[in-house]
C-alpha positions as CSV (number, residue, x, y, z in Angstrom):
1,M,2.8,-18.9,-22.8
2,T,-0.1,-21.3,-22.9
3,Q,-0.5,-21.6,-19.1
4,E,-0.4,-18.5,-16.9
5,K,1.7,-19.0,-13.8
6,R,0.9,-16.9,-10.8
7,I,3.3,-16.6,-7.9
8,L,2.0,-15.0,-4.7
9,A,4.7,-13.7,-2.4
10,K,4.2,-13.4,1.3
11,E,2.3,-10.3,2.3
12,Y,3.9,-7.7,4.6
13,R,1.4,-6.7,7.2
14,I,1.4,-3.9,9.8
15,Y,-1.1,-4.3,12.6
16,K,-2.3,-1.5,14.8
17,P,-5.2,-2.9,16.9
18,N,-6.4,-1.2,20.0
19,S,-8.6,-2.2,23.0
20,K,-11.5,0.0,21.7
21,G,-11.7,-2.1,18.5
22,S,-11.0,1.0,16.4
23,G,-7.5,0.2,15.2
24,A,-6.3,-0.4,11.7
25,A,-3.9,-2.5,9.7
26,S,-2.2,-2.5,6.3
27,K,-0.7,-5.1,4.0
28,F,1.5,-4.9,1.0
29,Q,0.9,-7.6,-1.6
30,C,3.2,-8.4,-4.5
31,R,1.5,-10.4,-7.2
32,T,3.3,-11.9,-10.2
33,K,1.8,-12.8,-13.6
34,W,3.8,-14.3,-16.4
35,K,3.5,-12.6,-19.7
36,T,4.8,-13.3,-23.2
37,V,6.1,-10.5,-25.3
38,D,7.8,-11.2,-28.7
39,G,8.0,-14.9,-27.7
40,V,9.9,-14.1,-24.5
41,D,8.3,-14.9,-21.1
42,Y,8.8,-12.4,-18.3
43,A,7.4,-11.8,-14.8
44,D,5.0,-8.8,-14.5
45,L,5.1,-7.7,-10.9
46,I,2.2,-5.8,-9.4
47,L,2.2,-4.2,-5.9
48,F,-1.0,-3.5,-4.0
49,L,-1.4,-1.7,-0.7
50,E,-4.6,-2.4,1.3
51,T,-5.6,-0.8,4.6
52,A,-8.4,-2.1,6.8
53,Q,-10.3,-0.9,9.8
54,Q,-10.4,-3.1,12.9
55,T,-13.7,-4.8,13.2
56,G,-13.4,-6.2,16.8
57,Y,-12.0,-9.4,18.1
58,D,-12.2,-13.1,16.9
59,S,-13.0,-16.1,19.1
60,N,-9.4,-16.3,20.3
61,N,-9.5,-12.6,21.4
62,N,-7.2,-11.6,18.5
63,A,-8.0,-8.4,16.7
64,S,-9.9,-8.8,13.4
65,F,-9.8,-6.5,10.4
66,A,-12.1,-5.7,7.5
67,W,-9.8,-7.0,4.7
68,S,-11.5,-6.7,1.3
69,S,-13.4,-9.6,-0.1
70,G,-15.7,-8.6,-2.9
71,D,-18.3,-6.1,-1.8
72,K,-18.0,-7.2,1.8
73,N,-16.2,-4.6,3.9
74,K,-15.8,-2.2,1.0
75,D,-16.7,0.7,3.3
76,K,-14.0,-0.4,5.8
77,S,-11.0,-1.1,3.6
78,V,-9.1,0.7,0.9
79,T,-6.9,-0.8,-1.8
80,M,-4.4,1.0,-4.1
81,K,-2.3,-0.4,-6.9
82,L,1.1,1.1,-6.5
83,G,3.1,2.1,-9.6
84,L,6.9,2.8,-9.7
85,P,6.4,6.6,-9.1
86,D,4.3,5.9,-6.0
87,I,6.9,3.5,-4.7
88,G,9.7,6.0,-5.4
89,E,7.8,8.7,-3.4
90,M,7.3,6.3,-0.5
91,L,11.0,5.4,-0.5
92,L,12.0,9.1,-0.4
93,V,9.9,9.4,2.8
94,L,11.1,6.2,4.3
95,K,14.7,7.1,3.6
96,G,14.2,10.6,5.2
97,R,14.7,12.6,2.0
98,K,11.2,14.0,2.0
99,K,8.7,14.6,4.8
100,F,5.7,13.4,2.9
101,V,4.7,11.8,-0.4
102,G,3.5,13.8,-3.4
103,P,3.7,17.5,-4.3
104,E,3.9,20.5,-2.0
105,P,0.5,21.8,-0.8
106,K,-0.9,24.6,-3.0
107,Q,-0.5,28.1,-1.8
108,G,-2.7,28.9,1.1
109,R,-3.3,25.2,2.0
110,S,-1.5,23.3,4.8
111,V,-2.6,19.7,4.0
112,E,-0.3,17.8,1.7
113,P,-2.2,16.4,-1.3
114,G,-0.5,13.0,-1.2
115,L,-0.6,10.6,-4.1
116,Y,-3.9,10.6,-6.0
117,H,-5.2,7.9,-8.4
118,Q,-8.4,8.5,-10.4
119,K,-10.4,5.4,-11.0
120,K,-13.4,4.6,-13.2
121,N,-15.8,4.8,-10.3
122,G,-14.0,7.2,-7.9
123,N,-10.5,7.9,-6.6
124,T,-7.9,6.8,-4.1
125,S,-5.4,8.9,-2.1
126,L,-2.3,7.9,-0.2
127,R,-0.6,9.9,2.4
128,L,2.7,8.9,4.0
129,K,4.3,11.5,6.2
130,W,6.6,12.2,9.1
131,S,5.1,14.3,11.8
132,D,6.7,15.0,15.2
133,G,9.2,12.2,14.7
134,R,6.6,9.6,13.8
135,L,5.5,8.1,10.5
136,Y,1.9,8.0,9.5
137,L,0.1,6.2,6.7
138,N,-3.4,7.2,5.5
139,L,-5.2,5.6,2.6
140,S,-8.6,6.9,1.5
141,S,-11.1,6.3,-1.3
142,Q,-14.1,8.1,-2.6
143,D,-16.7,6.3,-4.8
144,A,-18.9,7.7,-7.6
145,K,-21.5,8.6,-5.0
146,K,-19.0,10.6,-3.0
147,N,-18.9,8.0,-0.1
148,V,-15.5,8.3,1.6
149,T,-13.5,5.5,3.4
150,K,-10.4,6.4,5.3
151,V,-8.0,4.2,7.1
152,S,-5.0,5.5,9.0
153,H,-2.3,4.3,11.4
154,S,1.3,4.9,12.5
155,I,4.3,3.0,11.4
156,T,7.2,2.3,13.8
157,S,10.8,2.8,12.8
158,A,11.3,-1.0,12.7
159,E,8.3,-1.4,10.4
160,A,9.5,1.4,8.2
161,A,13.0,-0.3,7.9
162,V,11.4,-3.5,6.7
163,L,9.1,-1.7,4.3
164,E,12.0,0.3,2.9
165,S,13.9,-2.9,2.2
166,L,11.0,-4.6,0.6
167,L,10.2,-1.7,-1.7
168,D,13.9,-1.4,-2.7
169,H,13.9,-5.1,-3.6
170,F,10.6,-4.8,-5.4
171,I,12.1,-2.3,-7.8
172,V,15.2,-4.5,-8.5
173,E,12.9,-7.5,-9.1
174,Y,10.5,-5.5,-11.2
175,H,13.3,-4.6,-13.6
176,N,14.9,-8.0,-13.4
177,W,18.1,-6.4,-12.3
178,G,18.6,-8.9,-9.5
179,Y,20.2,-11.6,-11.7
180,K,23.3,-13.4,-10.5
181,I,26.3,-14.4,-12.6
182,N,27.1,-18.0,-12.1
């Protein structure tokens, strides 16, 4: 394809501000790039999860967050590219078939390891777990200099239901199995 088409779907955002200015938010971004393989064009879907710390309030007294933008806010936000295994783990938790994402903790440890991605200049870890009837999301990253950024917040049952539906549909679209017969 001579011209790359990009389609940006609407982000799904979860906001958890607080009056102290120490809240958090997350957003799920589905990006689409068109690729050509063997002369056939197809949509390559990519899903990103970004979490950001609350930075205070804007001029309208609405909570503001440290969404990534280049190097600005890099110590206040974390982004992870989600693969199909990651999405599958999240769906197992959202559907109540597992209590947390990732493998069981190693013997003698009580903290679940979550989902771990090694990057060129560090790593990123995702934890999604049920605890005392509530769902919690934690995304953290560590750079090459061992600087750690963590962003966490709860997810309501209603937010979890929307997220579950979006992730289910992402998988169908990713594999182009949502076609309709005319």
